[in-house]
C-alpha positions in Angstrom: 14.7 51.7 52.7 11.5 53.4 54.1 9.9 55.9 51.8 10.5 58.6 54.6 14.2 58.6 53.9 14.4 58.6 50.0 15.9 61.6 48.5 15.1 62.9 45.1 17.6 65.3 43.8 17.5 67.9 41.1 19.6 71.1 40.4 19.3 74.0 42.2 18.9 77.6 40.9 16.6 78.4 38.1 14.1 76.0 37.3 12.2 74.7 34.2 9.1 72.9 33.4 10.6 69.4 32.9 12.3 68.8 36.1 9.4 70.5 37.9 7.0 67.8 36.5 9.5 64.8 36.7 9.9 65.3 40.6 6.1 65.5 40.9 5.5 62.3 38.7 8.0 60.3 40.9 6.3 61.5 44.1 2.9 60.1 42.6 4.6 56.8 43.3 3.7 55.2 46.6 7.5 54.5 47.1 8.6 58.0 46.7 5.5 59.9 48.1 7.1 60.6 51.2 10.6 61.5 49.8 12.4 64.7 50.6 13.5 66.8 47.6 16.9 68.1 47.5 18.0 70.9 45.1 21.8 70.8 44.6 24.6 71.1 41.9 27.0 69.5 44.4 28.1 65.8 43.5 28.0 64.6 47.2 24.1 65.6 47.2 23.7 63.5 43.9 25.5 60.5 45.5 23.5 60.8 48.9 20.2 61.0 46.8 18.2 57.8 45.7 17.4 59.3 42.4 18.7 62.4 40.5 16.8 64.0 37.7 18.1 66.9 35.1 21.4 67.1 36.7 24.8 65.2 37.3 25.4 64.6 33.4 24.6 60.9 33.7 21.7 58.4 32.6 21.6 55.1 33.7 17.7 54.5 33.7 18.2 53.6 37.4 19.1 56.4 39.5 20.4 58.9 37.1 18.2 60.8 34.7 19.9 63.7 33.0 19.8 64.3 29.3 22.1 67.4 29.1 25.2 64.8 27.9 26.5 65.9 24.6 26.1 62.1 23.6 22.8 61.8 24.7 20.1 61.4 22.1 17.3 59.2 23.6 14.1 59.3 22.4 10.7 57.8 24.0 10.6 54.9 21.3 11.4 54.5 17.7 8.2 56.3 16.8 9.4 59.5 18.1 12.0 61.7 17.0 11.9 64.3 20.0 14.9 64.1 22.5 13.7 63.5 26.0 14.1 65.7 28.7 14.2 64.9 32.4 10.3 64.5 32.3 10.5 62.3 29.4 13.2 60.0 30.9 11.2 59.7 34.2 8.0 58.8 32.4 9.7 56.4 30.1 11.1 54.4 32.9 8.1 55.0 35.5 5.2 56.0 33.3 3.4 52.6 33.3 3.8 52.3 37.1 2.5 55.8 37.6 -0.4 55.0 35.5 -1.3 51.7 37.3 -1.0 53.4 40.6 -3.0 56.7 39.8 -5.7 54.9 38.0 -5.8 51.6 39.9 -5.3 49.4 36.8 -3.7 46.0 37.3 -1.3 46.3 34.3 -1.3 42.4 34.1 -5.0 42.0 33.7 -5.3 45.3 31.4 -1.8 45.5 29.4 -3.6 46.9 26.5 -5.1 49.7 28.6 -1.8 50.8 30.1 0.1 50.7 26.8 -2.4 52.8 25.2 -2.3 55.5 27.8 1.4 55.2 28.2 1.8 56.2 24.6 -1.0 58.9 24.5 -0.1 60.5 27.5 3.5 60.8 26.3 2.1 62.0 22.6 -0.3 64.5 24.0 1.4 65.8 27.2 5.1 64.8 28.0 6.4 65.3 24.6 5.8 68.8 24.4 7.4 69.3 27.5 10.6 67.4 26.1 10.5 69.5 22.9 10.3 72.8 25.0 13.2 72.1 27.1 15.4 71.0 24.4 14.7 73.8 22.2 13.0 71.9 19.4 10.4 73.9 17.3 7.1 72.4 16.7 7.1 73.4 12.9 10.2 72.5 10.7 10.3 75.8 9.1 9.5 79.0 11.5 10.4 81.5 9.2 7.2 80.6 7.2 5.1 80.9 10.1 3.6 84.3 11.2 1.7 83.9 14.5 -1.6 85.9 14.9 -0.7 86.4 18.7 1.8 85.6 21.4 1.0 82.6 23.6 4.4 82.0 25.4 3.0 82.9 28.7 0.1 80.8 28.0 1.7 77.7 28.0 2.6 75.6 31.0 6.4 76.1 30.4 5.9 79.8 30.3 3.9 79.8 33.6 6.9 77.9 35.3 9.4 80.1 33.7 7.7 83.4 35.0 7.8 81.8 38.5 11.5 81.9 38.7 12.6 84.6 41.2 13.6 88.1 39.6 17.0 88.8 39.0 17.1 92.2 40.6 15.4 90.6 43.8 18.7 89.2 44.9 17.0 85.9 45.3 18.6 83.1 47.5 18.6 79.5 47.2 15.5 79.4 49.4 13.7 81.7 47.2 14.3 79.5 44.1 13.3 76.0 46.2 10.1 77.7 47.4 9.1 78.6 44.0 10.2 75.4 42.4 7.7 73.8 44.8 4.9 76.0 43.3 6.1 75.1 39.8 6.3 71.5 40.4 2.6 71.5 41.7 1.4 73.3 38.8 3.0 71.2 36.2 2.2 67.9 38.3 -1.8 69.0 38.7 -2.1 69.6 35.2 -0.5 66.3 34.5 -2.6 64.3 36.8 -5.8 66.1 35.6 -5.0 64.9 32.0 -4.1 61.5 33.1 -7.3 61.1 35.1 -9.4 62.3 32.2 -7.7 59.8 29.8 -8.1 56.9 32.2 -11.4 57.4 33.7 -13.3 59.2 31.0 -11.8 58.8 27.7 -10.7 55.1 27.8 -14.1 53.9 29.3 -16.0 55.7 26.6 -14.7 53.4 24.0 -16.9 50.5 25.2 -20.0 52.7 24.7 -18.9 53.7 21.2 -18.0 50.0 20.4 -21.5 48.9 21.4 -23.2 51.6 19.4 -20.9 50.7 16.4 -22.0 47.0 16.5 -25.7 47.9 16.6 -25.5 50.5 14.1 -27.4 48.4 11.2 -30.2 48.3 13.6 -30.4 52.1 13.0 -30.0 52.1 9.2 -29.0 49.1 7.1 -26.0 51.1 5.4 -24.1 51.2 8.6 -23.1 54.6 8.1 -25.2 55.9 11.3 -24.2 55.4 15.0 -26.4 56.0 17.6 -25.3 56.7 21.1 -27.7 56.3 24.1 -25.8 59.1 25.9 -22.9 61.5 25.0 -19.4 60.1 25.7 -16.1 61.2 23.9 -16.5 59.5 20.5 -14.4 61.2 18.0 -11.1 59.4 18.4 -12.8 56.0 19.5 -14.8 56.1 16.0 -11.6 56.5 13.9 -9.8 53.5 16.2 -13.0 51.0 15.8 -13.3 51.8 12.2 -9.6 50.6 11.7 -9.9 47.6 13.8 -12.9 46.5 11.9 -11.4 47.3 8.5 -14.2 49.8 7.7 -12.2 52.9 7.6 -14.3 56.0 6.5 -17.7 54.4 6.5 -19.4 56.3 9.4 -20.8 59.5 8.4 -23.0 60.6 11.2 -23.1 60.2 15.1 -26.5 60.7 16.9 -26.4 61.4 20.8 -28.7 63.2 23.4 -27.6 66.8 24.1 -27.4 68.1 27.6 -30.9 70.1 27.1 -32.8 67.2 26.1 -32.7 67.5 22.7 -30.8 65.3 20.2 -27.8 66.1 18.2 -26.6 65.0 14.8 -23.0 65.5 14.0 -21.1 64.7 10.8 -18.0 62.9 11.4 -14.8 65.0 10.6 -12.4 63.8 7.9 -9.8 63.5 10.7 -9.9 64.1 14.5 -8.7 67.7 14.3 -10.4 68.5 10.9 -13.1 71.1 10.4 -14.1 69.4 7.2 -16.8 66.5 7.4 -17.0 63.4 5.4 -20.3 64.2 4.5 -22.1 67.3 5.6 -25.6 68.0 6.2 -27.6 68.9 3.3 -26.8 72.4 1.7 -30.6 73.5 1.9 -30.8 72.9 5.6 -27.9 74.8 6.5 -28.4 77.9 8.5 -32.0 77.2 9.2 -33.6 76.9 12.6 -36.9 75.8 14.3 -40.1 76.2 11.9 -38.2 77.2 8.9 -36.0 73.9 9.2 -39.0 71.7 10.2 -40.8 72.9 7.0 -37.8 72.6 4.7 -36.8 69.0 5.9 -40.5 67.8 6.6 -39.3 66.5 10.0 -41.4 68.3 13.1 -39.6 70.0 16.0 -36.2 70.6 14.5 -34.0 73.1 16.1 -31.0 73.9 13.9 -28.5 73.1 11.4 -25.1 74.9 11.5 -24.6 77.3 8.8 -21.1 74.9 8.0 -23.3 71.8 7.8 -21.2 69.8 10.3 -23.9 69.7 13.2 -27.3 70.2 13.9 -30.3 69.6 16.6 -33.8 68.2 16.9 -36.0 67.4 19.9 -36.6 63.8 19.4 -34.4 60.6 18.7 -36.7 59.7 15.9 -36.2 63.1 14.3 -32.5 62.8 14.6 -32.6 59.2 12.8 -34.6 60.8 10.1 -32.3 64.0 9.5 -29.3 61.4 9.3 -31.2 58.9 6.8 -32.2 61.8 4.6 -28.6 63.1 5.0 -27.5 60.0 3.5 
């Protein structure tokens, strides 16, 4: 069939983040790019459609992608426990194809890249959509958690929910359909921006980090200092590269040029989300700046060392190397 006559069907009425995203993801594919979207709860519309998401009470991985059946318990794979929503179902079956097309990656030539992005994008983006739609709390014991502020309306799911027409405006199906398009665009554009970042920024950065890792002993024979000749997203790559080379926990400091022309020294965190470092910069330097820091360290043209000891700056590459070696 020509792409112009393909039909994607989802339910009418109140819409949610999951089907808003599911529909947008399908339309990212060339074969569905010109498809019409039908919002209906009528069986005849489901049967007439080429693919049906978030409605029908059926899931076959081919045409029907609903998750509301009592017996449905599907997850992305055995590594995940979160029940899939329509967004997760669509990504599970079409995610690799979406990644390959959107990022122009040949899956046959670069299967590891596609596989990494497939898992990472699910974990960092889609799984939260699945959990939200299925009423799954992020924390196992909500009673023990007291939030400092309300962030429901700050989330994508909250934004989408608020786009539904007001109950007291006597909304028509056309009103819901019009706002669904807006909701789908918001969810879809956020997804595309994240996937594009991962594929065109995060993933290519690994080769720069690997090259710096492999030449690290040219900087210091201990192998604990890595110097990047330009800034790239390095944090998560360092942990992966250490693991691949059986030197987990060895790298202590990363050096790289700052945007203002100075050089930065950063202590590697204990984990990618931790504020604690494997080895902080020396206590006697912390909180000092400029001449006071240069005098204390004996290294000229220092700029600062953060009071928490996790990062600092100096005007030259040579100075950054000296700071790192002394910090060892």
